[in-house]
C-alpha positions as CSV (number, residue, x, y, z in Angstrom):
1,M,-19.5,-8.4,10.4
2,E,-18.1,-9.2,13.8
3,L,-14.6,-8.0,15.0
4,H,-14.0,-9.3,18.4
5,D,-11.2,-9.9,21.0
6,T,-7.9,-8.3,19.7
7,T,-9.5,-5.4,18.0
8,A,-12.0,-4.8,20.9
9,H,-9.0,-4.5,23.2
10,L,-6.9,-2.6,20.8
11,F,-9.1,0.4,20.1
12,Q,-9.6,1.9,23.5
13,S,-8.3,5.4,23.7
14,F,-9.8,8.5,22.2
15,F,-8.2,11.3,20.1
16,L,-9.7,14.8,20.3
17,V,-9.5,17.1,17.3
18,S,-11.5,20.2,16.8
19,G,-14.1,19.0,19.2
20,Y,-14.6,15.5,17.8
21,F,-13.5,12.3,19.3
22,Y,-11.7,9.6,17.2
23,L,-10.5,6.2,18.3
24,L,-6.8,5.6,18.4
25,P,-5.1,2.3,19.1
26,T,-3.4,2.0,22.4
27,V,-0.8,-0.4,20.9
28,V,1.2,0.4,17.8
29,V,0.1,-2.0,15.2
30,S,2.0,-0.5,12.2
31,I,-1.0,0.3,10.1
32,G,0.3,1.9,6.9
33,I,-1.7,4.2,4.6
34,N,-1.1,5.4,1.0
35,Y,-1.4,9.1,0.6
36,G,-2.1,9.8,-3.1
37,Q,-2.8,13.4,-4.3
38,I,-4.2,13.1,-7.8
39,A,-7.1,15.6,-6.9
40,N,-7.9,19.2,-6.9
41,N,-9.8,19.3,-3.7
42,L,-7.8,17.8,-1.0
43,P,-7.1,19.4,2.4
44,T,-3.7,20.9,3.1
45,P,-1.0,18.5,4.5
46,E,-1.2,20.3,7.9
47,K,-4.8,19.2,8.2
48,V,-4.0,15.7,7.1
49,V,-1.7,15.1,10.1
50,P,-4.6,14.6,12.7
51,L,-6.5,12.6,10.1
52,V,-3.7,10.1,9.8
53,R,-3.4,10.0,13.5
54,S,-7.1,9.4,13.8
55,I,-7.0,6.0,12.2
56,G,-3.8,5.0,14.1
57,A,-1.6,5.0,11.1
58,T,2.1,4.9,12.0
59,K,3.4,4.7,8.3
60,V,2.6,6.8,5.2
61,K,3.5,5.9,1.7
62,L,3.8,8.8,-0.9
63,Y,4.0,8.5,-4.7
64,D,6.4,11.4,-4.8
65,A,8.4,13.5,-2.3
66,D,6.0,16.3,-1.7
67,Q,7.8,18.9,0.4
68,Q,4.7,20.3,2.0
69,V,3.7,16.9,3.2
70,L,7.2,16.1,4.5
71,R,7.4,19.4,6.3
72,A,3.9,19.0,7.8
73,F,4.8,15.6,9.3
74,A,8.0,16.7,10.8
75,N,8.5,15.6,14.5
76,T,5.4,13.4,14.4
77,E,7.4,10.1,14.5
78,V,5.3,8.9,11.4
79,E,7.5,6.8,9.1
80,F,7.5,7.8,5.5
81,I,8.1,6.0,2.2
82,V,8.8,8.6,-0.5
83,G,8.5,7.8,-4.2
84,L,10.3,8.6,-7.4
85,G,7.9,8.5,-10.4
86,N,8.3,6.3,-13.5
87,E,8.8,9.5,-15.6
88,S,12.1,10.2,-13.6
89,L,13.8,6.8,-14.0
90,E,15.7,7.9,-17.1
91,K,17.1,10.9,-15.3
92,M,18.4,8.7,-12.4
93,Q,20.8,6.8,-14.8
94,D,23.1,9.7,-14.0
95,Q,24.7,9.3,-10.5
96,S,25.0,13.0,-10.0
97,E,21.3,13.3,-10.6
98,A,20.4,10.6,-8.1
99,Q,22.7,12.3,-5.5
100,A,21.0,15.6,-6.1
101,W,17.5,14.0,-5.8
102,V,18.4,12.3,-2.6
103,K,19.9,15.5,-1.1
104,S,16.7,17.5,-2.0
105,N,14.0,15.0,-1.3
106,V,15.3,12.9,1.5
107,Q,18.4,14.4,3.4
108,A,16.8,17.8,3.5
109,Y,14.0,16.4,5.7
110,L,16.0,14.2,8.0
111,P,16.0,13.7,10.9
112,A,12.8,15.7,11.7
113,T,10.7,13.7,9.2
114,K,11.2,10.0,9.5
115,I,11.8,8.9,6.0
116,T,12.8,5.2,6.0
117,C,12.4,4.1,2.3
118,I,12.5,5.3,-1.3
119,T,10.3,3.5,-3.8
120,V,11.6,3.7,-7.4
121,G,8.8,3.6,-9.9
122,N,5.5,1.9,-9.6
123,E,4.6,-1.5,-11.1
124,V,7.3,-0.8,-13.8
125,L,7.9,-4.6,-14.8
126,T,4.3,-5.1,-15.8
127,L,3.9,-2.0,-17.9
128,D,5.4,-3.6,-21.0
129,D,7.6,-0.6,-21.5
130,N,11.1,-1.8,-22.4
131,S,12.7,1.7,-21.7
132,L,11.3,1.8,-18.1
133,T,12.2,-1.8,-17.5
134,Q,15.8,-1.1,-18.6
135,N,16.0,2.0,-16.5
136,L,14.6,0.6,-13.3
137,F,17.5,-1.3,-11.7
138,P,20.2,1.2,-12.6
139,A,18.0,3.9,-11.0
140,M,17.7,1.8,-7.8
141,Q,21.4,1.2,-7.8
142,N,22.3,4.9,-8.2
143,L,19.9,6.0,-5.5
144,H,21.3,3.5,-3.1
145,G,24.7,4.6,-4.0
146,A,23.7,8.2,-3.3
147,L,22.5,7.1,0.1
148,V,25.8,5.4,0.8
149,N,27.7,8.5,-0.2
150,L,25.6,10.7,2.2
151,G,25.9,8.2,5.1
152,L,22.2,7.5,5.0
153,D,22.0,4.0,3.7
154,K,21.6,2.5,7.3
155,Q,18.4,4.4,7.9
156,V,16.8,4.6,4.3
157,T,16.3,1.7,2.0
158,V,15.6,1.6,-1.7
159,T,12.9,-0.7,-3.3
160,T,10.2,-0.7,-6.0
161,A,6.6,-1.8,-5.9
162,H,5.3,-4.5,-8.2
163,S,1.8,-5.5,-9.4
164,L,0.7,-9.0,-8.6
165,A,0.6,-9.4,-12.4
166,I,4.4,-10.0,-12.0
167,L,3.4,-13.6,-11.3
168,E,2.8,-16.2,-14.1
169,S,0.7,-18.3,-11.7
170,S,-0.7,-17.7,-8.2
171,Y,-3.2,-20.5,-7.5
172,P,-2.9,-22.5,-5.5
173,P,-0.4,-20.4,-3.5
174,S,2.2,-23.2,-3.5
175,A,2.2,-22.8,-7.4
176,G,3.3,-19.1,-7.2
177,A,5.9,-18.4,-9.9
178,F,7.2,-15.2,-11.6
179,R,6.6,-14.7,-15.3
180,R,9.3,-16.4,-17.2
181,E,10.3,-13.4,-19.3
182,L,10.6,-11.2,-16.2
183,V,12.8,-13.6,-14.2
184,P,16.2,-12.0,-15.2
185,C,14.9,-8.5,-14.3
186,V,13.3,-9.8,-11.0
187,T,16.4,-11.8,-10.0
188,E,18.8,-8.8,-10.2
189,I,16.4,-6.8,-8.1
190,L,16.1,-9.6,-5.5
191,D,19.9,-9.8,-5.2
192,F,19.8,-6.0,-4.5
193,H,17.2,-6.5,-1.8
194,L,19.3,-9.2,-0.2
195,K,22.5,-7.1,-0.3
196,T,20.9,-3.9,0.9
197,G,18.4,-5.3,3.3
198,S,15.4,-3.7,1.6
199,P,12.0,-5.4,1.3
200,F,10.2,-6.7,-1.7
201,L,7.0,-4.7,-2.3
202,I,3.8,-6.2,-3.9
203,N,0.4,-4.4,-4.6
204,A,-2.2,-7.0,-4.0
205,Y,-6.0,-6.5,-4.6
206,P,-8.5,-9.3,-4.1
207,F,-11.0,-7.0,-5.5
208,F,-9.7,-7.6,-9.0
209,A,-9.9,-11.3,-8.7
210,Y,-13.5,-11.1,-7.7
211,K,-14.4,-8.4,-10.3
212,A,-12.9,-10.5,-13.1
213,N,-14.8,-13.7,-12.1
214,P,-17.6,-13.1,-9.5
215,D,-19.3,-16.4,-10.4
216,K,-16.3,-18.5,-9.3
217,V,-14.6,-16.3,-6.7
218,S,-16.2,-16.2,-3.3
219,L,-17.0,-12.6,-2.2
220,D,-16.7,-13.7,1.5
221,F,-13.3,-15.2,0.7
222,A,-12.2,-11.9,-0.7
223,L,-13.5,-9.9,2.2
224,F,-12.0,-12.0,5.0
225,Q,-15.3,-13.5,5.9
226,S,-15.1,-17.0,4.6
227,S,-16.2,-19.8,6.8
228,T,-14.7,-22.5,4.8
229,G,-11.9,-21.0,2.8
230,I,-9.7,-23.1,0.6
231,V,-7.0,-25.7,1.1
232,D,-3.8,-25.8,-1.0
233,P,-3.6,-29.3,-2.2
234,A,0.1,-29.4,-2.4
235,T,0.9,-28.0,1.1
236,N,-2.5,-28.9,2.8
237,L,-2.4,-25.3,4.3
238,H,-5.8,-23.7,4.9
239,Y,-6.6,-20.2,3.8
240,D,-9.5,-18.2,5.1
241,N,-8.9,-15.1,2.9
242,M,-7.7,-14.3,-0.5
243,L,-5.1,-11.7,0.4
244,F,-3.1,-14.3,2.4
245,A,-3.3,-16.6,-0.5
246,Q,-1.9,-14.0,-2.8
247,I,0.9,-13.1,-0.4
248,D,1.9,-16.8,-0.1
249,A,1.9,-17.1,-3.9
250,V,4.6,-14.4,-3.8
251,Y,6.5,-16.2,-1.0
252,S,6.4,-19.3,-3.2
253,A,7.6,-17.5,-6.3
254,L,10.4,-16.1,-4.3
255,A,11.4,-19.5,-2.9
256,V,11.6,-20.9,-6.5
257,L,14.3,-18.4,-7.2
258,G,16.1,-19.1,-4.0
259,Y,14.9,-16.1,-1.9
260,K,12.8,-17.9,0.7
261,K,13.5,-15.6,3.6
262,L,13.2,-12.2,1.8
263,P,10.9,-9.9,3.6
264,V,7.7,-9.1,1.6
265,H,5.6,-5.8,2.3
266,I,2.2,-5.1,1.0
267,S,2.6,-1.7,-0.5
268,E,-1.1,-1.5,-1.6
269,T,-4.2,-3.2,-0.9
270,G,-7.8,-1.9,-0.7
271,W,-11.4,-2.0,-1.9
272,P,-13.3,0.7,-3.9
273,S,-16.5,2.0,-2.5
274,R,-17.9,2.8,-5.9
275,G,-17.5,1.6,-9.4
276,D,-19.0,1.4,-12.9
277,E,-21.8,-1.0,-13.7
278,D,-19.3,-3.7,-14.9
279,E,-17.2,-3.3,-11.6
280,V,-18.9,-6.0,-9.6
281,G,-18.5,-5.7,-5.9
282,A,-17.4,-2.1,-5.8
283,T,-19.8,-0.9,-3.0
284,L,-19.6,1.0,0.3
285,E,-20.6,-2.2,2.2
286,N,-17.9,-4.3,0.7
287,A,-15.2,-1.6,1.1
288,S,-16.2,-1.2,4.7
289,K,-16.0,-5.0,5.3
290,Y,-12.7,-5.5,3.4
291,N,-10.8,-2.6,5.1
292,G,-12.4,-3.2,8.5
293,N,-11.4,-6.9,8.5
294,L,-8.0,-5.9,7.1
295,M,-7.3,-3.6,10.0
296,K,-8.2,-6.4,12.4
297,V,-5.7,-8.7,10.6
298,I,-3.1,-6.0,10.9
299,S,-3.8,-5.5,14.6
300,Q,-3.4,-9.3,15.2
301,K,0.0,-9.4,13.7
302,R,-1.0,-12.6,12.0
303,G,1.5,-14.3,9.7
304,T,0.3,-16.2,6.6
305,P,-0.2,-20.0,6.5
306,L,3.1,-20.3,4.7
307,R,5.0,-17.9,7.0
308,P,2.9,-18.2,10.3
309,N,5.6,-16.5,12.3
310,G,5.9,-13.7,9.8
311,G,4.8,-11.1,12.4
312,D,4.2,-7.6,11.1
313,L,3.4,-7.8,7.3
314,N,3.8,-4.0,6.9
315,I,0.5,-3.6,5.0
316,Y,-0.3,-0.3,3.4
317,V,-4.0,0.4,2.9
318,F,-4.9,2.1,-0.4
319,A,-5.9,4.8,0.2
320,L,-6.3,7.8,2.5
321,F,-8.5,9.9,0.1
322,N,-10.8,9.5,-2.8
323,E,-8.9,11.2,-5.7
324,N,-11.2,12.9,-8.2
325,M,-8.6,13.6,-10.9
326,K,-7.5,10.0,-11.5
327,P,-8.3,8.6,-14.9
328,G,-9.9,5.2,-15.7
329,P,-12.9,3.5,-14.3
330,T,-15.0,5.1,-11.5
331,S,-13.4,2.7,-8.9
332,E,-10.0,4.4,-9.4
333,R,-11.5,7.6,-7.8
334,N,-13.1,5.8,-4.9
335,Y,-10.6,3.8,-2.9
336,G,-10.3,6.4,-0.1
337,L,-11.2,5.8,3.5
338,F,-12.0,9.6,3.5
339,K,-13.6,12.2,1.4
340,P,-11.6,15.4,0.7
341,D,-13.6,17.2,3.4
342,G,-12.4,14.8,6.1
343,T,-15.5,12.9,6.5
344,P,-15.3,9.1,6.3
345,T,-16.4,7.5,3.1
346,Y,-18.0,4.7,5.1
347,Q,-17.9,3.4,8.6
348,L,-15.1,1.0,9.7
349,P,-16.3,-1.7,12.1
350,I,-13.6,-1.9,14.8
351,S,-15.2,-3.3,18.0
352,G,-17.7,-6.0,18.3
353,N,-20.7,-5.2,16.2
354,D,-20.3,-1.5,16.6
355,T,-19.2,0.9,13.9
356,T,-17.1,3.6,15.5
357,T,-16.3,6.1,12.8
358,P,-17.8,9.6,13.2
359,N,-19.6,11.1,10.3
360,T,-18.4,14.6,10.9
361,S,-15.4,16.1,9.4
362,I,-12.3,17.1,11.5
363,L,-11.2,19.4,8.8
364,G,-13.8,22.1,8.7
365,S,-15.1,23.4,5.3
366,P,-13.5,21.6,2.3
367,P,-11.2,23.7,0.1
368,P,-12.6,24.9,-3.2
369,S,-11.8,22.8,-6.2
370,S,-8.9,24.2,-8.3
371,P,-6.8,23.2,-11.3
372,V,-4.2,20.5,-10.5
373,S,-0.8,19.8,-12.1
374,I,-0.4,16.0,-12.0
375,T,3.3,15.3,-11.3
376,S,2.9,11.9,-9.7
377,S,4.3,8.7,-11.2
378,D,2.6,7.7,-14.4
379,G,2.5,4.2,-12.9
380,Y,0.3,5.5,-10.1
381,L,-2.5,6.9,-12.4
382,T,-4.2,3.6,-12.5
383,I,-4.2,0.6,-10.4
384,S,-3.0,-2.6,-12.2
385,S,-5.9,-5.1,-12.6
386,A,-3.8,-8.0,-11.5
387,M,-5.8,-11.1,-10.6
388,V,-5.4,-14.5,-9.3
389,S,-4.6,-16.8,-12.1
């Protein structure tokens, strides 16, 4: 895989931690990273700070509001999205509870820790849980109301992350449309985004489309390596990668409902480095190619074919670490760029034909495994297997 020009010029400066050199971008490119913690062997948050910096990430997304993490990143200028788990949505129906949550989990860390957004639940609308669905929008409203009451609504937004399975159709991209039964719920959320200035979040995984149909889906297209790509017959727009096709399907679905200009952020995307026998494509090589090419795309600030001037897409790579306590297939525990001891899971090609990722940990000896209390959102325990339809 060749990554030339923009990336070669981008990664030019070194970062020294504990005697090891790491490449850092000389230009801020808004790389985001998901920091999940469903594991019993992860390093302390204080040790994670230099690791996040080593990959040039300027934004971190949590699935909770871990106080140790938020304190560790104080005065680093790293932007944070904090999360409220699916299990807490019912409690947020009470405005006073929402106010207390914001005070304890957001206001308490500002301005030292740069919290910019709250995600309410994860992939709620595609879990087929009527109670969660009914509680989602009121929880979003109450949390925003709490921010208004505390004078924080201009610096912290409220949103929720959706699975790509929220779409009824996504291929070709111009045919993107939301599932009909979800349109009423989606519409009130979109109105909320428009009124409050918050983004629409989507979790998009080309891996799932390839895994579901490897005989018909091009691996090169999924890995940003297609020489031919596809052409949308309705728009005549050319796509050289599946992620952009998925994003434009979301843009098309939004346009159908009258929200053509609403900002869309990619709250999760990634590729597993290991999987079960039936998880076709889950390999170290493919994970390296996907995330290496993804970082190149982020650095180029490319828009999609449908929104070529879209600028920064605000893409959050999934994930920082492999998480050994996540249930489900093997792939669920193997999305990390790093192993718990701080060594890279694989090398990321970032300049020409070279691979510049050291194979030595910056964290020293890994912590011993210990029992873990899983308090993260139920919706985060497994990644939705949404695929291109």
